[in-house]
C-alpha positions in Angstrom: 53.5 192.5 13.7 55.7 195.6 13.2 55.3 197.5 9.9 58.0 197.3 7.2 58.2 200.6 5.5 60.0 200.4 2.1 58.8 203.8 0.7 62.1 205.6 1.5 65.1 205.6 3.7 63.8 208.9 5.1 61.4 207.0 7.4 64.2 205.7 9.7 63.9 206.3 13.5 66.8 207.5 15.7 68.5 204.6 17.5 68.7 204.6 21.3 72.4 205.6 21.2 71.6 208.5 18.8 68.9 209.7 21.1 71.4 209.6 24.0 73.8 211.7 22.0 71.0 214.2 21.2 70.0 214.5 24.9 73.7 215.1 25.9 74.4 217.8 23.2 75.8 221.2 24.1 73.5 223.9 22.9 73.7 227.5 21.9 72.1 229.9 19.4 73.1 228.8 15.9 71.9 232.0 14.2 74.5 233.8 16.3 77.0 231.1 15.4 77.1 230.0 19.0 75.8 226.4 19.0 79.0 224.4 19.7 77.5 221.1 18.4 76.4 222.6 15.1 79.8 224.2 14.7 81.4 220.9 15.4 79.3 219.2 12.8 80.0 221.8 10.2 83.8 221.7 10.9 83.9 217.9 11.0 82.1 217.3 7.7 83.9 220.1 5.9 87.2 218.5 6.9 85.9 215.0 6.1 84.9 216.0 2.5 87.8 218.3 1.8 86.0 221.7 1.9 86.8 225.0 3.6 83.4 225.5 5.2 80.0 224.0 5.7 76.5 225.0 6.7 73.9 223.0 8.7 70.3 223.3 7.3 67.0 221.6 8.0 66.6 219.7 4.7 68.2 218.5 1.6 65.9 220.6 -0.5 67.1 223.7 1.3 70.7 222.7 1.1 70.5 222.2 -2.7 68.5 225.5 -3.1 71.2 227.4 -1.2 73.9 225.8 -3.2 72.3 226.7 -6.5 71.5 230.3 -5.4 75.0 230.8 -4.0 76.5 229.7 -7.4 74.0 231.5 -9.7 72.5 235.0 -9.9 69.1 235.9 -11.3 68.9 235.1 -15.0 71.7 232.5 -14.8 71.2 228.9 -15.7 72.1 225.5 -14.4 72.3 222.2 -16.4 70.6 219.3 -14.7 69.1 215.9 -15.4 65.4 215.5 -16.2 64.9 213.2 -13.3 67.3 214.9 -10.9 65.9 215.8 -7.5 67.0 219.4 -7.7 64.9 219.8 -10.9 61.9 217.5 -10.5 61.3 217.0 -6.8 62.1 220.3 -5.0 59.1 222.4 -5.9 60.9 224.5 -8.6 62.7 226.4 -5.9 65.7 227.4 -7.9 63.4 229.0 -10.5 60.8 230.4 -8.1 63.1 231.7 -5.4 66.4 232.1 -7.2 65.2 233.2 -10.6 67.6 230.5 -12.0 66.7 228.9 -15.2 67.0 225.1 -15.3 68.3 223.5 -18.5 67.3 219.8 -18.1 68.7 217.1 -20.3 67.8 213.4 -20.5 69.8 211.1 -18.2 71.4 207.9 -19.2 70.5 204.4 -18.0 73.5 204.4 -15.6 72.3 207.6 -13.8 74.9 209.9 -15.5 74.4 212.8 -17.9 76.1 212.4 -21.3 78.9 215.0 -21.1 78.7 215.7 -24.8 75.0 216.6 -24.3 76.0 218.7 -21.3 78.5 220.6 -23.4 76.1 221.1 -26.2 73.6 222.6 -23.8 76.0 225.3 -22.6 74.8 228.7 -23.9 76.9 231.0 -26.0 78.0 234.3 -24.4 75.1 236.2 -26.0 72.5 238.5 -24.3 69.7 236.5 -25.9 70.5 233.6 -23.6 70.6 232.9 -19.9 74.1 232.6 -18.7 75.1 229.0 -18.1 76.9 228.9 -14.7 76.6 225.5 -13.2 76.3 221.8 -13.7 74.4 219.9 -11.0 74.9 216.1 -10.7 73.3 213.6 -8.3 75.0 210.7 -6.6 73.5 208.2 -6.1 71.0 208.7 -8.9 67.9 206.5 -8.3 70.2 204.1 -6.5 72.9 204.1 -9.2 76.5 205.2 -8.4 78.4 207.6 -10.7 81.9 206.2 -11.5 84.9 208.2 -10.3 86.3 208.5 -13.8 83.0 210.0 -14.9 83.2 212.6 -12.1 86.8 213.4 -13.1 85.6 214.0 -16.7 82.7 216.2 -15.5 85.2 218.2 -13.5 87.5 218.7 -16.5 84.5 219.8 -18.7 83.3 222.3 -16.2 86.7 223.8 -15.6 87.4 224.1 -19.3 84.0 225.8 -19.9 84.1 228.0 -16.8 81.2 226.3 -15.0 80.9 225.4 -11.3 80.0 221.8 -10.4 77.5 221.0 -7.6 76.7 217.6 -6.2 73.3 216.6 -4.8 74.9 214.0 -2.5 71.7 213.1 -0.6 73.1 209.5 -0.6 76.7 210.4 -1.0 77.7 207.8 1.6 75.8 205.0 -0.1 77.9 205.8 -3.2 81.1 205.8 -1.2 80.4 202.5 0.6 79.4 200.9 -2.8 82.7 202.1 -4.4 84.7 201.2 -1.3 86.3 204.6 -1.1 86.3 207.5 1.4 83.6 210.0 0.5 86.3 212.6 -0.2 87.3 210.6 -3.3 83.9 211.6 -4.7 83.6 215.1 -3.4 87.1 216.2 -4.5 85.7 216.8 -8.0 83.0 219.3 -6.9 82.8 223.0 -5.9 79.9 222.3 -3.5 78.1 219.3 -2.2 74.8 218.8 -0.3 74.9 215.9 2.1 71.6 214.6 3.6 71.9 212.9 7.1 68.3 211.9 7.5 68.2 209.2 4.8 70.2 206.0 5.1 72.4 207.4 7.8 69.4 207.6 10.1 69.4 211.1 11.6 65.9 212.5 12.2 66.5 215.9 10.5 69.3 217.7 8.7 71.5 218.3 5.7 74.9 220.0 5.3 76.1 222.2 2.4 79.9 222.2 1.9 81.9 224.5 -0.2 84.4 227.4 -0.2 84.4 229.9 2.6 82.9 232.6 0.3 80.2 230.3 -1.0 79.1 229.2 2.5 79.1 232.8 3.7 76.7 233.6 0.8 74.6 230.5 1.6 74.4 231.5 5.3 72.8 234.8 4.3 70.5 233.0 1.9 69.5 230.5 4.6 68.3 233.4 6.8 66.4 234.8 3.8 64.4 231.5 3.3 63.7 230.9 7.0 66.3 228.3 7.6 68.0 229.8 10.6 67.7 227.5 13.7 68.4 228.4 17.3 69.4 225.6 19.7 69.9 223.2 16.9 72.7 221.2 18.6 70.3 218.4 19.5 69.7 217.8 15.8 73.4 218.3 14.9 74.4 215.7 17.5 72.2 213.1 15.8 73.9 214.0 12.5 77.4 213.7 14.0 76.4 210.3 15.5 75.2 209.1 12.2 78.4 210.1 10.4 80.6 208.6 13.0 78.7 205.4 13.7 76.3 204.5 10.9 78.2 204.8 7.6 79.7 201.4 7.2 76.4 199.7 8.1 75.0 201.0 4.8 76.6 197.9 3.3 73.9 195.9 5.1 71.2 197.9 3.3 72.9 197.3 0.0 73.1 193.5 0.7 69.4 193.4 1.7 68.4 195.3 -1.5 70.5 193.0 -3.6 68.9 189.9 -2.0 65.4 191.4 -2.4 66.0 192.3 -6.1 67.4 188.9 -6.9 64.5 187.1 -5.2 61.9 189.2 -7.0 63.6 188.5 -10.3 63.5 184.8 -9.6 59.7 185.1 -8.9 59.3 186.6 -12.4 59.2 190.3 -11.7 60.9 192.7 -14.0 63.7 194.2 -11.7 66.3 196.8 -12.6 69.9 196.0 -11.6 70.5 196.8 -8.0 73.6 198.8 -6.9 72.8 200.3 -3.5 69.7 200.4 -1.3 67.0 200.8 -4.0 65.1 198.1 -5.9 63.0 199.2 -8.9 60.3 196.8 -10.0 58.1 197.3 -13.1 54.5 196.6 -12.0 52.5 198.4 -14.7 48.7 198.3 -14.1 49.0 196.4 -10.8 50.6 199.3 -9.0 47.5 200.3 -7.0 46.6 196.7 -6.2 50.0 196.0 -4.7 49.8 198.9 -2.3 46.7 197.6 -0.6 47.8 194.0 -0.8 51.1 194.8 1.0 49.3 197.0 3.6 47.2 194.0 4.6 50.5 192.2 5.4 52.1 195.0 7.3 54.3 196.3 4.5 54.2 199.9 3.3 55.0 200.6 -0.3 54.1 203.4 -2.8 51.7 202.9 -5.6 53.8 203.4 -8.8 54.1 201.4 -12.0 57.8 201.7 -11.5 57.8 200.7 -7.9 60.8 201.8 -5.7 61.6 199.7 -2.7 64.2 201.2 -0.4 66.1 199.3 2.3 67.4 201.1 5.4 68.5 200.6 9.0 65.0 199.8 10.2 64.6 196.9 7.8 66.6 193.7 8.6 67.1 190.4 6.8 64.1 188.8 8.4 61.9 191.7 7.2 63.2 191.1 3.6 62.1 187.5 3.8 58.6 188.7 4.8 58.6 191.1 1.8 59.7 188.3 -0.6 56.9 186.0 0.7 54.4 188.8 0.2 55.5 189.4 -3.4 55.3 185.7 -4.0 51.7 185.7 -2.8 50.9 188.7 -4.9 52.3 187.0 -7.9 49.8 184.2 -7.6 47.0 186.5 -6.4 
């Protein structure tokens, strides 16, 4: 019985067609700027999202780090949500490696940051304070999609107050598919965006930072500094191109599977947060450790957390979802 892994959409395996694309990729030395497939990926995604330039990097953590460091100097500050990936889950890289002070603020239930709180957190132009340079948002945020009018309001605020605006778009395409708009409708509001290709889109490795030509030139130097230069990286870039060109619209299947799973668990009596994209959050409380082992015995891999996150992806189909629902029903009566 094959395993069903619901811990994250990062566990996806390359499809057969993606592996063929990787094998057929033209290769060169990307540190010299000579890998044609990497160059094609960077140009394609920059054009797709409405930016002048882009940079291929190994991970979303590196992409966000380079974006923050390209926008901010030592002693600068960025405003970010308390639960945002760039603040909470990336090892403190902006502070440790960039000497950039985070100014976290509490997020709202819909995944947004209250823009009045954001504006109140902007420091005065006074040498006692770090210089506020950047607002960083995340979309999707724990599976929640930021509305387009909210993004426009955030853009207006940052322009008025002289800040740059960065998007951790690890799941940008989930947001775009949910909203039913081209991804550019989201990214048009930002000065830079980090896009992860190894989550729901299914590539094995890789993220891309998009921005102005000057910002990407600075980020390219920083990428070398933190050890992110890759040589014959075209095989990885080919997987990312394949994902972008063939596996975006199927994200709607993941959303449908997550909605079905969330609804079924709610009917079973579980406390389930509203589902928007490919994440289902279930409140388990003290039974978190029990459910991990219980599910493992049934070939289902989950994390052990009181607020359990279940993530659907291209390696989980509708039949798998039924197996998961049956297992949760059995656990309920266990």
